[in-house]
KEDREN-540407 format. One line per 2 residues: for each residue x, y, z of N, C-alpha, C. Coordinates in steps of 0.2 Angstrom, whole numbers, plus 5000, padded with zeros to 4 digits. Each point is the difference from the previous one (the first is absolute). Example, Ala and Ser with C-alpha at 12.3 -4.5 7.8 and 13.67 -1.06 7.14 Angstrom:
BEGIN
5066:4972:5039:4996:5006:5000:5004:5006:5000 ~ 4998:5005:4996:5004:5006:5001:4996:5005:5003
END
This chain:
BEGIN
5159:4754:4851:5001:5007:4999:5000:5004:5006 ~ 5005:5004:5001:5000:5004:5007:4995:5006:4999
4998:5002:5006:4995:5005:5000:5004:5007:5002 ~ 4999:5005:4996:5004:5006:5002:4999:5002:5007
5005:5004:5003:4999:5002:5007:4994:5004:5001 ~ 4999:5005:4996:4994:5005:5000:4994:4996:5001
4999:4995:4996:4993:4997:5000:4999:4996:5006 ~ 5005:4997:5003:5000:4996:5006:4998:5004:5006
5003:5006:5000:4998:5005:5005:4993:5002:5000 ~ 4997:5001:4994:4994:5002:4999:4995:4995:5002
5001:4994:4999:4996:4994:5002:5000:4999:5007 ~ 5005:5001:5004:5000:4999:5007:4997:5006:5004
4998:5005:4996:4996:5006:5004:4993:5001:4997 ~ 4998:4995:4996:4993:5001:4997:4994:5001:5005
5001:4997:5006:4994:5000:5005:5001:5006:5005 ~ 5006:5003:5000:5001:5005:5005:4996:5006:5000
4997:5002:4994:4996:5006:4999:4993:4998:5003 ~ 4998:4994:4999:4993:4998:5003:5001:5000:5008
5005:4997:5002:5001:5000:5008:5001:5007:5002 ~ 5003:5005:4997:5001:5007:5002:4993:5003:5000
4996:4999:4995:4993:5003:4999:4996:4997:5006 ~ 5000:4994:5002:4996:4997:5005:5002:5003:5007
5006:5001:5001:5002:5003:5006:4999:5008:5001 ~ 5000:5003:4994:4999:5008:5000:4993:5002:5000
4996:4996:4996:4992:5001:4999:4997:5002:5007 ~ 5000:4996:5005:4997:5001:5006:5002:5007:5003
5006:5002:5000:5003:5006:5002:4997:5006:4996 ~ 4999:4999:4994:4998:5005:4995:4992:5001:5002
4996:4995:5000:4993:5000:5002:4999:5003:5007 ~ 5004:4999:5005:4999:5003:5006:5001:5007:5000
5006:5002:4996:5001:5007:5000:4994:5004:4996 ~ 4998:4997:4995:4994:5003:4996:4994:5001:5005
4998:4994:5004:4995:5001:5004:5001:5005:5006 ~ 5006:5000:5002:5001:5006:5005:4999:5006:4997
5003:5001:4994:4999:5007:4997:4993:5002:4999 ~ 4995:4995:4998:4993:5001:4999:4997:5002:5007
5002:4996:5005:4997:5002:5007:5002:5007:5002 ~ 5006:5002:4999:5003:5006:5002:4996:5006:4996
4999:4998:4994:4996:5005:4996:4993:5001:5003 ~ 4996:4994:5002:4994:5000:5003:5000:5005:5006
5005:4999:5004:5001:5004:5007:5000:5007:4998 ~ 5004:5002:4995:5001:5007:4998:4994:5003:4998
4996:4997:4996:4994:5002:4997:4995:5000:5005 ~ 4999:4995:5005:4995:5000:5005:5002:5006:5005
5006:5001:5001:5002:5006:5005:4998:5007:4997 ~ 5001:5000:4993:4998:5007:4997:4993:5001:5000
4996:4994:4999:4993:5001:5000:4997:5001:5007 ~ 5003:4997:5005:4998:5001:5007:5001:5007:5002
5006:5003:4998:5002:5007:5002:4995:5005:4997 ~ 4999:4999:4993:4995:5004:4997:4993:5000:5003
4998:4994:5002:4994:5000:5003:5000:5003:5007 ~ 5005:5000:5004:5000:5003:5006:5001:5008:4999
5004:5002:4996:5000:5007:4998:4993:5003:4998 ~ 4997:4997:4996:4993:5002:4998:4995:5000:5006
5001:4995:5004:4995:4999:5005:5001:5006:5005 ~ 5006:5002:5002:5002:5005:5004:4998:5007:4997
5001:5001:4994:4998:5006:4997:4992:5001:5000 ~ 4997:4995:4998:4992:5000:5000:4997:5001:5007
5003:4997:5005:4998:5001:5007:5001:5007:5002 ~ 5006:5003:4999:5001:5006:5002:4995:5006:4997
4996:4998:4996:4995:5005:4997:4993:4999:5004 ~ 5000:4996:5005:4994:4999:5004:5000:5005:5006
5000:5007:4998:5000:5005:5005:4993:5002:5003 ~ 5001:5002:5006:4994:5003:5004:4999:5007:4997
4995:5001:4995:4999:5006:4997:4998:5006:5004 ~ 4997:4999:5006:4998:5005:5004:5006:5003:5004
5004:4995:5002:5007:5003:5003:5004:5003:4995 ~ 5000:4997:4994:5004:5003:4995:4998:5007:4998
4994:5001:5001:4997:5007:4998:5002:5005:5006 ~ 5002:4998:5005:5003:5004:5006:5008:5000:4999
5003:4997:4995:5007:5001:4999:5003:4994:5004 ~ 4997:4995:5002:5003:4995:5004:4999:4993:4996
5005:4998:4997:5000:4994:4996:4999:4994:5005 ~ 4995:4995:4999:4999:4995:5005:4997:4994:4996
5003:4994:5001:4998:4994:4996:4994:4997:5004 ~ 4995:4997:4996:4995:4996:5003:5003:4993:5001
5002:4998:5006:5004:4994:5000:4996:4993:4997 ~ 4994:5000:5002:4996:4994:4998:5000:5000:4992
4998:5005:4997:4999:5001:4993:5007:4999:4997 ~ 5005:5003:5002:5007:5000:4997:5002:4992:5000
4999:4997:5006:5002:4993:5000:4996:4996:4995 ~ 4994:5001:5000:4996:4996:4995:5002:5001:4993
5001:5006:4998:5002:5002:4993:5007:4997:4999 ~ 5005:5000:5005:5007:4997:4999:4999:4993:4999
4996:4996:5004:5000:4993:4999:4996:4998:4993 ~ 4995:5004:4998:4997:4999:4994:5005:5001:4994
5004:5005:5000:5004:5002:4995:5006:4994:4999 ~ 5002:4998:5006:5006:4996:5000:4998:4993:4997
4994:4998:5003:4997:4993:4998:4999:5000:4992 ~ 4996:5006:4998:4999:5000:4993:5006:5000:4995
5005:5004:5002:5006:5000:4996:5005:4994:5001 ~ 5000:4996:5005:5003:4994:5001:4997:4995:4996
4993:5000:5000:4996:4995:4996:5002:5001:4992 ~ 5000:5007:4998:5002:5001:4993:5007:4998:4998
5004:5002:5005:5008:4999:4998:5002:4993:5001 ~ 4998:4997:5006:5003:4993:5001:4995:4994:5000
4993:5002:4999:4996:4994:4999:4996:4999:5007 ~ 4994:4997:4999:4996:4999:5006:5003:4996:5006
5004:4995:4998:5003:4996:5005:5004:5003:5005 ~ 5005:5004:4997:5005:5004:5004:4997:5005:5003
4995:5004:4997:4997:5005:5003:4996:4998:5006 ~ 4997:4994:5000:4996:4997:5006:5005:4998:5005
5006:4998:4999:5004:4998:5005:5004:5006:5003 ~ 5000:5006:4997:5004:5006:5003:4997:5002:5007
5004:5002:5004:4999:5003:5006:5001:5008:5000 ~ 4995:5004:5002:5001:5007:4999:4998:5003:5007
5004:5005:5001:4999:5004:5007:5000:5007:4998 ~ 4995:5004:5002:4999:5007:4999:5000:5004:5006
5004:5005:5001:5000:5004:5006:4999:5007:4998 ~ 4995:5004:5003:4998:5006:4998:5002:5005:5006
5004:5005:4999:5003:5004:5006:4998:5007:4998 ~ 4996:5003:5005:4998:5007:4999:5005:5004:5004
5005:5001:4998:5005:5005:5003:4999:5007:4998 ~ 5002:5004:5004:5000:5008:4999:5006:5003:5003
5001:5006:4998:5006:5004:5003:5000:5000:5008 ~ 4993:5001:5002:4999:5000:5008:5000:4993:5003
4999:4995:4996:5000:4993:5003:5004:4995:4995 ~ 5006:5001:5000:5004:4995:4995:4999:4993:5003
5001:4996:4995:5000:4992:5002:5006:4997:4996 ~ 5001:4994:5002:5006:4996:4997:4997:4996:4995
5004:4999:4994:4998:4996:4995:5000:4992:5003 ~ 4995:4996:4998:4999:4994:5003:5006:4995:4999
5004:5001:4994:5005:4995:4998:5007:5003:5001 ~ 5000:5006:4998:5007:5003:5000:5002:5004:5006
4994:5002:5004:5001:5004:5006:5002:5008:4998 ~ 5000:5002:4994:5001:5007:4999:4994:5004:5002
5002:5006:5002:4995:5005:5002:4995:5002:4995 ~ 4994:4999:5001:4995:5003:4995:4996:5006:5002
4999:5005:4996:4997:5006:5002:4994:5001:4995 ~ 4998:4995:4996:4994:5001:4996:4997:4993:5000
4993:5000:4998:4997:4994:4999:5003:4995:4995 ~ 5001:4994:5002:5003:4995:4996:4997:4993:5000
5000:4997:4994:4997:4993:5000:5006:4996:4998 ~ 5002:4995:5004:5005:4995:4999:4997:4993:4998
5003:4997:4995:4997:4994:4997:5006:4995:5000 ~ 4999:4994:5002:5005:4994:5000:4996:4994:4997
5003:4997:4996:4997:4994:4997:5005:4994:4999 ~ 4999:4994:5002:5004:4995:4999:4997:4995:4996
5004:4998:4994:4997:4995:4995:5004:4994:5001 ~ 4997:4994:5001:5004:4994:5000:5000:4997:4993
5006:4999:4998:5001:4997:4993:5004:4994:5000 ~ 4996:4995:4997:5003:4993:5000:5005:5000:4994
5006:4998:5001:5005:4999:4995:4998:4994:4996 ~ 5001:5000:4993:4998:4994:4996:5005:4995:4998
5006:5003:4999:5005:4996:4997:5006:4999:5005 ~ 5001:5002:5006:5005:4999:5004:4998:4993:5004
5005:4996:5001:4998:4993:5003:4997:5002:5007 ~ 4995:4996:5002:4997:5001:5006:4994:5005:5000
5000:5004:4995:4995:5005:4999:4999:5004:5006 ~ 5005:5004:5002:4999:5004:5006:4995:5006:4999
4998:5003:5005:4995:5006:5000:5004:5006:5002 ~ 5000:5005:4996:5003:5007:5001:4995:5005:5002
5001:5003:5005:4995:5005:5003:5002:5007:4997 ~ 4997:5003:4996:5002:5007:4997:4996:5005:5004
5004:5004:5003:4997:5006:5005:5001:5007:4997 ~ 4995:5004:4999:5001:5006:4997:4996:5005:5005
5003:5006:5000:4997:5006:5004:4999:5006:4996 ~ 4995:5004:5002:4999:5006:4997:4996:5005:5004
5001:5006:5000:4996:5005:5003:4999:5006:4996 ~ 4994:5003:5002:4998:5007:4997:4998:5005:5005
5002:5006:5000:4998:5005:5004:4996:5005:4997 ~ 4996:5004:5004:4997:5006:4998:5004:5006:5002
5002:5003:4995:5005:5006:5001:4996:5006:4999 ~ 5000:5005:5005:4997:5007:4999:5004:5004:4994
4996:5004:4997:5003:5004:4995:5004:5005:5004 ~ 5006:5002:4997:5003:5006:5003:4996:5006:5000
5001:5004:5005:4996:5007:5001:5002:5004:4994 ~ 4995:5003:4997:5001:5005:4994:5003:5006:5003
5004:5003:4996:5003:5006:5001:4995:5006:4998 ~ 5000:5005:5003:4996:5005:4998:5001:5003:4994
4995:5002:4996:5001:5003:4993:5003:5007:5001 ~ 5004:5002:4995:5003:5007:5001:4995:5005:4998
END
């Protein structure tokens, strides 16, 4: 008895789906792993940026109150740096975990610039005319799913300045 042409074609291709699946599966898994690592990088960068922003804002509140009472905003450099480092370490620990927070490198620069003595921003070079705290942190992140498990260094920067209130206009 002769086999119909349609059945013969089906039997000759019965293993092709399995071969196709075996060839495509590693590519799909690699793409999935890469997308998971990219998501980790995005989340880690957002957490590090938030930590740097908060550290700069907290440090900018470390004012010399005696000078401020004379109308001269001035940051206490040692205290401002201590507060910035404390805030960034705590927030990195909460957002990224103990291991990544411990491996992070942080640099804090306090610049007490004034209108009479302007200074350059430590990273951008822009002219500063007010006290400023600049924070930079670098978080090394080990990729988990990319072959070779390379390390990515996530660098973020933030700064906060003390701005004088505009002069009040005389009341009528």
